[in-house]
N, C-alpha and C positions, 0 to 999 in steps of 0.2 A: 567395801561393802558401803552401801549406804545407810544412814541411821537417823531416826528422826527423835529430836528430841521438844518439850515444853520450852518455851523461852516468853519472858513478859515480850509482848509487841513493842515497848517502845526502847528494847535491847536492841544497841547499834547495828548488830547483822539482819532483825529481822526489819528493822525501821529501813535500813538499807533496801531489802527485796520490797517493802512495799512502797518506798520512791521508786524503784525501776518498774515494778507492776501498775502503780498509779500514772508515770509518765508514758509506760506503753499504752495503755488504755486510752488517754489522752489524743495520743499521736493517731491512733485508728478509728477513735471515734466518730461514727457518720455526723456531721455538723457542723465540721471544721473545729477551729481553736475556739476552745472555750464552751464545749458543748458538752463534754465531760465533767460530771460536777466530783473533785476531787474531797473524800472525807476522812482526812487520819482518825482510826478510831482512838478512844480514851482507852488508856492501859487499864483502866478497871474493868473495861468491857470483856476482856478475856483474863481473867483472873477469878477462879475458883471462889464462890459458885456459879459465877454469872458468866464465866465461859471457859476455854481453853487457848491456848495458839500455839502450831508447832512450826518447827522448823528444820527442812533434811537437808543434812550436809551428803555430798558426794562421797565417794570411797578415798577422797584425800582430805575428807575433813572441812570443803568449802562449803557452805551454806548457798544453794540453789535453789530451793522453792520452801516455801509456808503457806500455811491456812489455819482458819481458827474455828471455833464454833462459838457459838454465845445461845443462852438462853432469851427465848421470845415467849409472848403472850403463847399461853396454851391454844391448840385446836381443838379440832373435834374429838379428835381421841386420847387426849390429853398434853403431860408436857410437849414440849416442842425445842428444839434447837436450829440455829439455823448458820448453814457451812459461808463463810465469810473471806474474802482475798485469796483463793486458791490461785496461788501461782507459782509456775516452775520457770527456770531460768532458760533463755534459748540454747543453753550450753546443756542442760538436761532433759530438754524436750523428745519425746520419740522412744525414750526409755520404760516408759513406765510409772514414771517417779510420781506424776499426778494423780495417777490410781493409788499408788501406795500413801500419799499423804490424805486423800480421800476417804481410803479404807480405816486408816487409824483415827479421823476424826469423826468416822462413823462407831468404829469402836470405843471410841471416848464418849459420844453420844450415848451410846447402848449403856456405859456403864453409870452416864451422870441420870440414869432413870428417864432417858426421851423417850417419847413412844413415836416420834416423828421427827426425821430431818427434813428441812427445807431448805431452799438456796434461790435466787435470781440471779439471775444474765441476761445478757444481750442476744438477740439474734445472729449477731455477726460473727460470734463465738463458737465456730463450729465444730472445732476441736474439744472442747470446753461441752458443748451440748453431746457431743458422741460419747465422751466419757461419762455422763451423766444417764444417759441413756445405758450403756453398757452397764452401768452401776445398781441399775434398778430404780432410778427416778424416773417418774413420768409427769405430764403435765399437770399442774393444778392452777385454780384462779391466784389472781394475783392476793398477795396477804399483807403487802406495804404498797408504799407511795413511792418507791427509789425511782426517780427520773433517768437513772442508766440502764434500769432493766426494760424488757419485753418478754420476757418469758420467767415462768416459776415453775419450779418443780420440788418434787416431794417423794418421798420414802418412808413407808411404814417401819419400823424396826421393830 
């Protein structure tokens, strides 16, 4: 059975997942080498009360996915958390594990008092866009200047 646990973002297994995530993003990002801007998060970004980072372990206890939420500036409805670095390794794709991570992060955002959950993504990430739409996210105006993003989504909690 898979499990989701909190983890420091700089723990070896969490960091390895982020290294893989950023390498994958850079390899498929439009514009060729160097077009994707990799920014590893500061550890404090995902420590309460600023945020939380989670790792999904498969049924054999291997880390195969991750994601985090962090508090950003309030939106029109009040406190807002942002989803960051949602990733599932190839070996775990198609099993609904990305949805499990997103649902876990949404629950945690509610528990933290967020009124809205937002995220940014790139239009070439079709599977991610589909997951967000199926999970109740809708297109919103850009709330940041992330050069890696072309779409922004939000969900009222």
